[in-house]
Structure formats: C-alpha cells, structure tokens
DRENPA-434343 format. One line per 10 residues: number of its first residue (from 0); their letters; for each residue x, z, y of N, C-alpha, C. Coordinates in steps of 0.1 Angstrom, whole numbers. Atoms other than C-alpha are relative to their C-alpha. Layout:
BEGIN
NUM = a = X,Z,Y,X,Z,Y,X,Z,Y ~ ...
END
This chain:
BEGIN
0 = mqeslivrki = 8,0,-12,0,0,0,9,0,13 ~ -8,1,-12,14,-10,34,-3,12,9 ~ 1,-11,-9,21,19,57,-5,-5,14 ~ 6,4,-13,0,18,89,10,1,11 ~ -8,0,-11,18,10,120,-6,8,12 ~ 4,-6,-12,16,31,151,-1,-10,11 ~ 1,9,-12,2,10,179,-1,8,13 ~ -2,-7,-12,13,22,212,-11,-4,10 ~ 10,4,-10,-11,23,242,8,2,14 ~ -9,0,-12,10,13,273,-8,-5,12
10 = ihidmdafya = 6,5,-13,-2,10,309,11,-3,9 ~ -9,3,-11,17,-8,336,-7,0,13 ~ 6,-2,-13,7,3,370,9,-7,11 ~ -7,7,-10,17,-20,399,-8,1,13 ~ 7,-1,-13,8,-12,435,-1,-14,7 ~ 2,13,-6,-6,-41,455,7,-1,14 ~ -7,3,-12,17,-54,482,4,14,7 ~ -2,-14,-4,30,-18,485,5,3,14 ~ -5,-3,-14,52,-17,516,-9,-5,11 ~ 9,6,-10,29,-40,535,-13,8,1
20 = sveqldnpel = 13,-7,0,-2,-20,524,2,14,6 ~ -3,-13,-7,14,13,535,0,-1,15 ~ -1,3,-14,21,-2,569,-14,-2,6 ~ 13,3,-5,-15,-14,572,-9,13,-1 ~ 7,-13,2,-28,20,560,3,9,12 ~ -4,-9,-11,-8,38,587,-3,-5,14 ~ 3,7,-13,-16,13,615,-12,-9,-2 ~ 13,8,1,-53,2,615,0,-13,7 ~ 0,12,-8,-45,-25,640,6,-12,-9 ~ -6,10,9,-25,-43,612,-9,-5,-12
30 = rgkaiavggs = 8,3,11,-53,-43,587,-7,-14,1 ~ 6,13,0,-66,-77,577,8,-11,6 ~ -8,10,-6,-37,-94,594,12,-4,-9 ~ -12,5,8,-7,-114,580,12,8,6 ~ -12,-7,-5,23,-90,582,11,-1,-11 ~ -12,0,8,58,-90,568,8,12,3 ~ -9,-11,-2,80,-60,563,14,-5,-1 ~ -13,5,0,115,-68,572,5,-3,14 ~ -6,4,-13,137,-81,600,-6,-13,5 ~ 6,12,-5,122,-107,624,11,-9,7
40 = sergvvsaas = -11,8,-6,156,-119,637,3,-13,-7 ~ -3,13,5,170,-153,630,6,2,-14 ~ -6,-2,13,189,-138,600,-7,10,-8 ~ 8,-10,7,162,-114,589,-6,-6,-13 ~ 5,4,13,147,-114,554,-13,8,-2 ~ 13,-6,3,111,-106,543,2,9,-13 ~ -1,-9,11,111,-75,521,-13,1,-8 ~ 14,0,6,73,-76,514,-9,-7,10 ~ 10,7,-8,43,-95,526,-14,4,-4 ~ 14,-4,3,6,-86,529,-6,-12,-7
50 = yearkfgvrs = 7,11,7,-19,-106,509,-5,-11,10 ~ 5,10,-11,-31,-122,542,12,-9,3 ~ -12,8,-3,5,-135,547,3,-9,-12 ~ -3,7,12,9,-146,511,-9,-13,-2 ~ 8,11,1,-20,-170,515,6,-12,7 ~ -7,10,-7,3,-190,538,13,-4,-7 ~ -12,3,8,31,-190,512,12,9,3 ~ -11,-9,-4,51,-161,527,3,9,-12 ~ -4,-8,12,70,-142,499,12,8,3 ~ -12,-8,-2,96,-115,496,12,-8,-3
60 = amssvaakkl = -14,6,1,133,-125,498,0,-13,8 ~ -1,12,-8,123,-154,521,6,3,13 ~ -5,-2,-14,141,-158,554,-11,1,10 ~ 10,-2,-10,122,-146,584,-4,-13,7 ~ 2,13,-7,126,-180,600,-10,-9,-7 ~ 9,8,8,110,-198,571,-14,6,-1 ~ 13,-7,1,82,-172,569,-8,-3,13 ~ 7,2,-13,74,-177,606,-5,-14,1 ~ 4,14,0,72,-215,601,-13,-1,-8 ~ 12,1,9,47,-210,573,-12,6,7
70 = cpelifvttn = 10,-8,-6,27,-185,593,3,4,14 ~ -4,-3,-14,31,-186,631,-5,13,5 ~ 6,-12,-4,9,-156,635,5,12,-7 ~ -6,-11,8,30,-135,612,5,12,9 ~ -5,-12,-7,36,-99,624,11,7,-8 ~ -11,-7,7,69,-83,615,0,15,2 ~ 0,-15,-1,71,-46,608,13,5,-6 ~ -13,-6,4,104,-26,604,-3,8,-13 ~ 1,-8,13,109,-11,569,1,15,3 ~ 0,-15,-1,102,27,566,1,6,-14
80 = fdrykevskq = -1,-4,14,116,37,532,-3,15,-2 ~ 4,-14,1,111,74,539,-15,2,-3 ~ 15,0,1,74,68,542,-4,-5,-14 ~ 3,6,13,73,46,511,3,9,-11 ~ -4,-10,10,91,72,491,-10,12,-1 ~ 9,-11,-1,67,99,503,-13,-4,-8 ~ 12,5,6,37,78,491,2,-2,-15 ~ -3,2,14,54,69,459,0,13,-8 ~ 0,-13,7,59,106,450,-15,5,-3 ~ 14,-4,2,21,112,455,-5,-8,-12
90 = irkiffeytd = 5,8,11,14,83,431,6,5,-14 ~ -7,-4,13,39,95,404,-6,14,-4 ~ 6,-13,3,24,130,406,-14,-2,-7 ~ 12,4,7,-9,114,395,3,-4,-14 ~ -4,5,13,8,97,366,2,12,-10 ~ -4,-11,8,21,130,353,-12,9,-4 ~ 12,-7,4,-14,144,352,-6,-5,-14 ~ 5,6,12,-20,121,322,10,-1,-11 ~ -11,1,10,14,118,304,13,4,6 ~ -14,-2,-4,50,129,306,9,-12,-2
100 = lveplsldea = -7,12,3,60,95,293,-2,-10,11 ~ 1,9,-12,64,78,327,13,-6,3 ~ -13,7,-2,91,52,333,-2,-8,13 ~ 1,8,-12,93,42,370,10,-12,0 ~ -9,12,-1,107,7,376,5,-1,15 ~ -3,1,-14,107,10,414,-10,10,7 ~ 9,-9,-8,88,29,442,-15,-4,-3 ~ 14,4,0,57,8,435,-5,-4,-14 ~ 5,3,13,54,3,397,7,9,-11 ~ -5,-8,11,58,22,364,-8,-3,-12
110 = yldvtenkig = 6,0,13,51,22,327,-5,14,-3 ~ 5,-13,5,30,50,312,-4,-2,-15 ~ 4,0,14,27,57,274,-11,10,-1 ~ 12,-9,1,-8,72,269,-6,0,-14 ~ 4,-1,14,-9,69,231,-6,14,-3 ~ 5,-14,0,-12,107,232,1,4,14 ~ 0,-3,-14,-22,119,266,-6,14,3 ~ 4,-14,-3,-29,152,284,-15,3,1 ~ 14,-2,-1,-66,146,288,-8,-3,-12 ~ 7,3,13,-73,136,252,-9,-12,0
120 = npsatmiate = 9,12,0,-89,103,261,6,-11,-8 ~ -6,10,8,-84,77,234,0,-14,6 ~ 1,13,-6,-91,48,257,10,-2,12 ~ -10,3,-11,-61,35,277,-6,-7,11 ~ 7,8,-11,-85,12,296,-6,10,10 ~ 7,-10,-9,-105,42,309,10,8,8 ~ -11,-8,-7,-73,61,318,5,-8,11 ~ -5,9,-11,-60,31,338,-10,0,11 ~ 10,0,-10,-93,29,356,-1,13,8 ~ 1,-13,-7,-93,66,364,13,2,9
130 = irqkikdktg = -13,-1,-8,-56,65,376,-1,-8,13 ~ 1,8,-12,-63,36,399,-10,5,11 ~ 9,-6,-9,-93,53,414,6,12,7 ~ -6,-12,-6,-74,85,419,11,-3,10 ~ -10,5,-9,-46,66,436,-7,-4,13 ~ 8,4,-11,-72,51,459,-5,12,8 ~ 6,-11,-7,-88,84,467,11,8,7 ~ -11,-8,-6,-55,102,474,9,-6,10 ~ -9,7,-9,-35,75,492,-7,-10,8 ~ 6,11,-7,-60,49,503,5,-13,-4
140 = lnasagisvn = -7,13,4,-40,22,485,-6,-5,-13 ~ 5,6,12,-50,-2,458,11,-2,-10 ~ -10,2,10,-32,-5,425,-7,-9,-11 ~ 5,8,11,-35,-30,396,7,5,-13 ~ -5,-5,13,-29,-23,359,-2,-10,-11 ~ 0,8,12,-21,-40,327,0,10,-12 ~ 1,-9,11,-30,-23,294,2,-8,-13 ~ -2,7,13,-16,-33,260,8,8,-10 ~ -7,-7,11,4,-24,229,15,2,3 ~ -14,-1,-3,39,-28,245,2,-3,15
150 = kfvakiasdi = -3,1,-14,56,-29,278,0,-15,5 ~ -1,14,-4,61,-67,278,-14,-6,3 ~ 14,6,-2,24,-76,274,-7,8,11 ~ 6,-7,-11,13,-48,297,4,-5,14 ~ -6,5,-13,36,-61,325,-7,-13,3 ~ 7,13,-3,21,-96,322,-14,2,3 ~ 14,-2,-2,-14,-83,320,-3,6,14 ~ 3,-6,-13,-11,-63,353,-1,-10,11 ~ -1,10,-10,-6,-95,372,-13,-9,0 ~ 11,10,2,-37,-113,359,-12,2,10
160 = nkpngqktis = 11,-3,-9,-64,-96,380,4,6,13 ~ -4,-5,-13,-44,-87,411,-7,-8,11 ~ -2,-14,-3,-51,-75,436,-12,9,-4 ~ 10,-10,3,-70,-43,428,-9,-3,-12 ~ 7,3,13,-79,-52,392,9,5,-12 ~ -8,-4,12,-68,-45,357,-4,-9,-12 ~ 2,9,11,-66,-64,324,5,7,-13 ~ -4,-6,13,-66,-50,288,2,-11,-10 ~ -3,9,11,-50,-70,260,0,9,-12 ~ 1,-9,12,-61,-52,228,9,-5,-11
170 = peevipflet = -9,5,11,-41,-54,196,-3,-13,-6 ~ 4,13,7,-61,-82,180,0,-12,10 ~ -1,11,-10,-59,-102,213,14,-4,4 ~ -13,2,-5,-22,-100,218,6,-14,-4 ~ -5,13,5,-11,-130,197,-7,-12,6 ~ 7,11,-6,-38,-154,208,3,-1,15 ~ -3,0,-14,-32,-144,244,14,-6,3 ~ -14,5,-2,6,-150,242,1,-15,-3 ~ -1,14,5,1,-183,224,-5,-10,11 ~ 5,9,-10,-20,-198,252,6,1,14
180 = ldvkkfygvg = -5,-3,-13,0,-184,281,11,-10,3 ~ -10,9,-5,22,-207,302,13,9,-1 ~ -13,-7,2,59,-197,295,5,6,14 ~ -4,-4,-13,64,-193,333,-6,14,3 ~ 7,-13,-2,41,-162,331,7,11,-8 ~ -7,-10,8,64,-145,305,9,8,9 ~ -9,-8,-8,81,-116,322,14,-2,-5 ~ -14,3,4,118,-124,323,4,-15,0 ~ -2,15,-1,114,-162,324,0,-4,15 ~ -1,4,-14,127,-172,359,-1,-15,1
190 = kvtkekmyrl = 1,14,-4,127,-205,376,9,-9,-9 ~ -10,9,7,158,-219,359,-4,0,-15 ~ 4,0,14,147,-208,324,-13,-8,-3 ~ 13,7,1,112,-221,330,2,-15,-1 ~ -2,14,0,125,-255,339,7,-5,-12 ~ -7,4,12,148,-256,309,-10,-1,-11 ~ 10,0,11,119,-247,286,-9,-12,1 ~ 8,11,-3,98,-274,302,7,-13,-5 ~ -8,12,4,126,-300,296,0,-1,-15 ~ 0,0,14,126,-290,260,-13,-1,-7
200 = giftgmdlkn = 13,1,5,89,-294,257,-7,13,-4 ~ 6,-13,2,81,-257,256,-7,4,12 ~ 8,-3,-11,52,-252,279,-9,13,-2 ~ 9,-11,3,31,-225,262,6,9,-10 ~ -5,-9,10,36,-195,240,0,-6,-14 ~ 1,7,13,25,-216,211,12,-9,-2 ~ -11,9,0,52,-241,219,13,8,-3 ~ -11,-8,2,77,-213,220,0,6,-14 ~ 2,-5,14,64,-198,187,4,-10,-10 ~ -3,10,10,69,-231,170,15,-3,-2
210 = qsleylnhhf = -15,2,1,107,-230,176,6,10,-9 ~ -7,-10,9,130,-214,151,10,9,8 ~ -9,-9,-6,152,-185,159,14,-7,3 ~ -13,7,-2,183,-207,154,-1,-10,12 ~ 2,10,-11,169,-233,179,1,8,13 ~ 1,-8,-12,162,-206,205,14,6,4 ~ -13,-5,-3,196,-190,201,9,-11,5 ~ -9,11,-5,213,-224,205,-2,-3,14 ~ 3,5,-13,195,-232,237,0,12,11 ~ 2,-11,-10,191,-197,253,9,12,-3
220 = gksgkhyynv = -10,-11,3,220,-176,238,-7,13,-5 ~ 5,-13,4,213,-139,235,-15,2,3 ~ 14,-1,-4,179,-143,251,-9,-7,-11 ~ 8,7,10,168,-165,222,-8,9,-9 ~ 7,-9,9,160,-136,199,-12,7,7 ~ 11,-7,-8,140,-119,227,-12,-9,1 ~ 12,9,-1,118,-150,232,-7,-1,-14 ~ 5,2,14,114,-154,194,-9,12,-3 ~ 7,-12,3,102,-118,191,-13,2,9 ~ 11,-4,-9,80,-113,222,-12,-9,-2
230 = vrgihnsmvk = 12,9,2,58,-143,215,-7,3,-13 ~ 6,-5,13,51,-127,181,-6,14,2 ~ 5,-13,-3,40,-95,198,10,11,-3 ~ -10,-10,4,73,-77,189,8,3,13 ~ -8,-5,-12,88,-57,218,1,15,-2 ~ -2,-14,4,102,-23,207,5,9,11 ~ -5,-9,-11,114,-10,241,-10,11,3 ~ 9,-12,-2,100,25,244,-1,3,15 ~ 1,-5,-13,88,40,276,10,12,2 ~ -11,-10,-1,118,60,288,-2,8,13
240 = ptrkqkslaa = 2,-8,-11,110,89,311,12,2,9 ~ -12,-2,-8,146,93,322,8,-13,-1 ~ -8,12,-1,160,59,332,13,2,6 ~ -13,-2,-5,197,59,335,3,-11,11 ~ -3,10,-10,210,42,367,11,-9,-6 ~ -9,9,6,228,10,355,10,-6,10 ~ -10,5,-10,245,0,387,-2,6,14 ~ 1,-5,-14,251,9,423,6,-10,9 ~ -4,11,-9,255,-15,452,-2,3,15 ~ 2,0,-14,258,-20,489,4,-14,5
250 = ehtfseniss = -2,14,-6,257,-52,510,-3,0,14 ~ 2,2,-15,258,-64,546,-3,-14,2 ~ 2,13,-5,242,-94,562,5,0,14 ~ -6,0,-13,261,-105,593,-8,-7,10 ~ 7,6,-11,248,-114,627,5,-14,2 ~ -6,14,-1,272,-144,627,7,-3,-13 ~ -7,4,12,287,-163,598,15,3,1 ~ -14,-3,0,322,-153,588,7,-10,-8 ~ -8,10,8,348,-179,578,14,5,-3 ~ -14,-6,2,380,-158,581,0,10,-12
260 = eifmmerlee = -1,-9,11,390,-141,548,5,14,5 ~ -5,-13,-5,407,-114,569,-12,8,5 ~ 12,-7,-5,374,-106,586,-8,5,-12 ~ 8,-3,12,357,-106,552,6,13,-6 ~ -6,-12,6,382,-80,539,-3,12,8 ~ 4,-11,-8,374,-58,569,-14,5,-3 ~ 14,-3,3,337,-60,562,-1,7,-14 ~ 1,-5,14,343,-54,525,6,14,-1 ~ -5,-14,-1,363,-22,533,-11,9,4 ~ 12,-8,-5,332,-9,551,-10,2,-12
270 = iaaeveerml = 10,0,11,310,-18,522,5,8,-12 ~ -6,-8,11,334,-3,496,-1,15,3 ~ 1,-15,-4,333,30,516,-14,5,-2 ~ 14,-4,3,295,30,513,-2,2,-15 ~ 2,-1,14,297,24,476,7,13,-5 ~ -7,-12,4,323,52,472,-8,12,4 ~ 8,-11,-5,301,76,492,-12,2,-10 ~ 11,-1,9,271,68,469,4,4,-14 ~ -5,-4,13,292,71,438,3,15,-1 ~ -4,-14,0,305,105,447,-12,9,1
280 = krklagktit = 12,-7,-1,271,117,457,-7,2,-13 ~ 7,-1,13,257,109,423,10,3,-12 ~ -11,-4,10,290,119,405,1,-11,-11 ~ -1,11,9,293,84,390,13,-7,2 ~ -11,9,0,321,60,382,-3,-12,-9 ~ 4,12,8,321,25,367,13,-8,-3 ~ -11,8,4,343,-1,351,-2,-15,5 ~ 2,14,-3,327,-34,362,-3,-2,15 ~ 2,2,-15,330,-45,399,-4,-15,2 ~ 5,13,-3,310,-74,412,-1,-3,15
290 = lkikfsdftl = 0,4,-14,315,-92,445,-11,-10,1 ~ 12,9,-3,283,-109,459,3,-7,13 ~ -2,8,-11,287,-137,483,-11,-10,3 ~ 10,10,-4,259,-156,501,6,-8,11 ~ -7,9,-10,272,-186,520,-11,-4,11 ~ 9,4,-11,258,-201,552,-11,-10,-4 ~ 10,9,4,239,-227,532,-10,7,-10 ~ 9,-9,8,221,-198,514,3,0,-15 ~ -4,0,14,238,-205,480,6,14,-3 ~ -5,-13,3,247,-173,462,10,-1,-12
300 = qtrsktvllf = -11,0,11,278,-166,441,4,15,-3 ~ -5,-13,4,289,-135,421,12,-2,-8 ~ -12,0,7,323,-128,408,3,15,-5 ~ -1,-13,6,330,-99,384,13,2,-7 ~ -11,-3,9,358,-81,367,-2,14,-5 ~ 1,-13,6,359,-52,343,14,6,-2 ~ -13,-7,1,388,-27,344,-1,10,-12 ~ -1,-8,12,400,-4,317,-5,14,2 ~ 4,-13,-3,392,29,334,-12,1,9 ~ 11,-2,-9,362,43,352,6,3,14
310 = isskelilev = -4,-2,-14,367,41,390,-11,3,9 ~ 11,-2,-10,348,52,421,6,1,14 ~ -7,-1,-13,374,54,449,0,-13,8 ~ 1,12,-8,372,29,478,13,-8,-2 ~ -13,7,2,409,20,473,1,-8,-13 ~ -1,7,12,406,11,437,-11,-11,-1 ~ 11,11,-1,373,-8,443,5,-12,8 ~ -5,11,-8,390,-28,470,10,-8,-6 ~ -10,7,7,419,-37,448,-6,-11,-8 ~ 7,10,9,395,-55,424,-7,-10,9
320 = vkellfqekm = 7,9,-8,374,-69,452,9,-10,7 ~ -10,9,-6,404,-84,469,4,-11,-9 ~ -4,10,10,414,-101,437,-12,-10,-2 ~ 12,9,2,378,-115,433,-2,-9,12 ~ 2,7,-12,376,-126,469,10,-13,1 ~ -10,11,-1,408,-147,467,1,-8,-14 ~ 0,7,13,399,-160,432,-1,-15,2 ~ 1,14,-3,389,-193,447,-3,-1,15 ~ 2,2,-15,388,-208,482,-14,-2,4 ~ 14,0,-5,356,-204,502,-3,-15,4
330 = kesvrllgis = 5,13,-3,336,-236,504,-8,-1,13 ~ 8,-1,-12,315,-224,533,2,13,7 ~ -1,-13,-7,313,-197,559,-10,9,-7 ~ 7,-10,7,297,-165,547,-10,8,9 ~ 10,-7,-8,265,-148,559,-3,14,-6 ~ 2,-14,6,264,-118,534,11,2,-10 ~ -9,-5,10,288,-98,513,-5,13,-6 ~ 5,-12,6,280,-72,488,10,4,-12 ~ -8,-5,11,298,-50,462,-9,9,-9 ~ 7,-9,9,282,-35,431,9,4,-11
340 = isnlnneisi = -9,-5,10,297,-14,404,-10,4,-12 ~ 8,-3,11,282,-12,369,8,5,-12 ~ -7,-6,12,291,-2,333,4,14,3 ~ -2,-13,-6,287,33,346,3,11,-11 ~ -4,-11,10,299,66,329,-12,8,-3 ~ 12,-8,4,263,78,326,-8,-7,-11 ~ 7,8,11,254,52,299,2,7,-13 ~ -1,-6,13,247,68,266,-7,-9,-10 ~ 7,8,10,237,53,233,-11,8,-6 ~ 12,-6,5,202,61,222,-4,-7,-13
350 = kksvsnesid = 5,6,12,192,56,186,-15,0,0 ~ 15,2,1,157,43,181,-4,-2,-14 ~ 6,3,13,136,44,150,-13,-8,3 ~ 11,9,-3,113,14,155,-2,-10,-11 ~ 3,10,10,96,-11,133,2,-14,6 ~ -2,14,-5,105,-48,136,-11,-9,-4 ~ 11,8,5,72,-59,122,-9,-4,12 ~ 9,4,-11,47,-79,143,-12,8,-1 ~ 12,-8,-1,14,-64,153,-10,-2,-11 ~ 10,1,10,-11,-57,125,-14,-2,7
360 = vqlklef = 12,3,-8,-41,-74,140,-13,5,-7 ~ 12,-6,7,-64,-57,114,-3,13,6 ~ 2,-13,-5,-60,-24,132,-11,-1,11 ~ 10,-1,-11,-91,-16,153,0,13,6 ~ -1,-12,-7,-85,10,179,-8,-1,13 ~ 7,-1,-13,-104,22,209,11,-2,11 ~ -11,3,-10,-83,6,237,-5,0,14
END
C-alpha cells in the first residue's frame, strides 16, 4: 500500500503596489492618481508605480525620464523606507497570528505554511481571505494571495487575480493548471529564458512537460531539472521562517557619467566603505566579490571573483574590486557602480527530508 503524501497548504501574500499604496494612504491627494515612488531627476529610477501609472506602462526599474514620457501627468514621490518598514511590521504581525512558518521575501510579500495553523482552520483559502481582510482593516491596504500545495504554484497564483484578489489551486488542479500556463508566467522564467523557450517551441507548461530531463539540462543547464520538476508539481522548497542573508551590497548612481577609471576607484572606495560598515554591523564576511557596472547606454555588466578566505574589510574588498575593474577596458562611460559580497559565513547546510514524488491527485483535502 502506498504511503499517503503530506500535501502542504501554502499561502503567498503579495501587497498590491505596496510603496505607492502606502504613499496614497498617507496622502489622500494622491489617491486615484498616477504616482511613481523614486527620483524624478534625469537620472532617477522608478522604485514602484501605482496601478493608475501602470495603465500607461510605467514599471519599477524604469528610468524616470522614460516613465514621464509614457505618463506626462505622473507624480513622483520620494521613497520613505522607514514608513514602509513600519507598515510591513504590522502586516507580519498579522501573519504570526496564524502560523509561525512565515518566510518574508521582502517588505511586501511572504510565504505562509498553514498546513497546521494556530486557529485550527483546515481551509487555507479561508485563512487567506481572513488575513487579507485583517490587513485591510488594520492598515487600509489591499493584498493579493495565492494558495496551493507548494511555494512555486502559490507564487504564480497570487498574480492571477491582482489587485485585491486571490486564487486557490487545489491539489487536483495543479497539473492541469501548469500544463495550460504560458511559460512566461512561470516564476523564475525571465525575458531571456522565455525567448529561448519560445525559440525551442516551448510555449506552455505542456510543451515544457513533453521535453526530457536530458533535453532541458542540455539547453538550460542546472535550471533544466528545476523546470522538469515544477511543471510536474514537484517543488520541495520548505517555508523557511529564518531566511539567511545570502548577499550584501551597496551601489551609487552618479549625477554625471564617469569615464575616468581613477574617478571610478574613488567612488568604489566610498561604496566599499558602505559595504564594510554593513558587514561589520551584521557580523558577516564573505568570499565572493561582485562588481556591478551600468554603462551610459544602460547596459549592465557584472564581474565576480571568489577568494580563499572570508573577508569584510574595505581594504581587502577594494583589492579584489580593483582587479575586477581593470579586468577589461571600459567600452562606455559609467552611470552606476556597485559592490556586492556573497558566499557569506552565515550559510549553513540544512538537511531536508522531502519526497521527490509528484502530487497525488487522488487526495481530496479541504483547501
């Protein structure tokens, strides 16, 4: 007799246009208007956009100049991270009323495992509805939710009925849902991977499922096994209440483009000092240093090196950064420089006892 599989009940909560919504909440004059959180200067970047602005095509990470062209009436608001963190803490407090298995991804989204929960409600759908209402009552903000058997499907589901909606993908619906889904909707499939899949004739989950593991490994490397598994409903990543920080970074966007490598090193020394300060504050050190360069034509390049010992001091970081900077000659002037350090000394190996079997669609649970 086959042993029954434990089907997890995972909720992905995602706040709707969080930064912009907080600004509209605090300033009634901004409500119903197209706003962008970020710098309005010629070299500014949009951090977040209200849904009113998104209708014009304004998106996060877009240059402020491009955003203003798309939406001439766009109102820019300066970021206020202290306020966003304050609201985020209120929201997380609500999560912990239902479960201790809460994995924050950022200030505005988190996974919750409610398979066993503090209120004894067997319906993850009802819990998600209750959480969203409680967030609305306590903060005045809207949240969307995805509910399913694993983090991967829950993440996709939370985007389906946005804004201010939710979607449940029950165990028996997971495979049919994934088979009909456009691969561009798969969490983790970015623009480049999407275009590559399209060129290979892989447009839907069913197309992806029809490919062998060997074929996917050949075309997508290490990600091949991931794609092979998730389209079959296999995603064993547990909700981790204590997420270890994987990297630490600092970067500067300059008011004028820099073409002199001497000036670049001066700026990089300032950035390295910021990284050192943050590392010391968190008592961290790392082995992999990455130099981030954004050129005047907006192309982005990263250069990395891994050293033998854990480092955190500005001087040692700069030694590696200097080597990376002079690794090849600059093709354009530079508008942004950044330094990140990863492969940190806080990473630990966690053994997991999970099944690699696909979902048993015969299981009927209250979801």
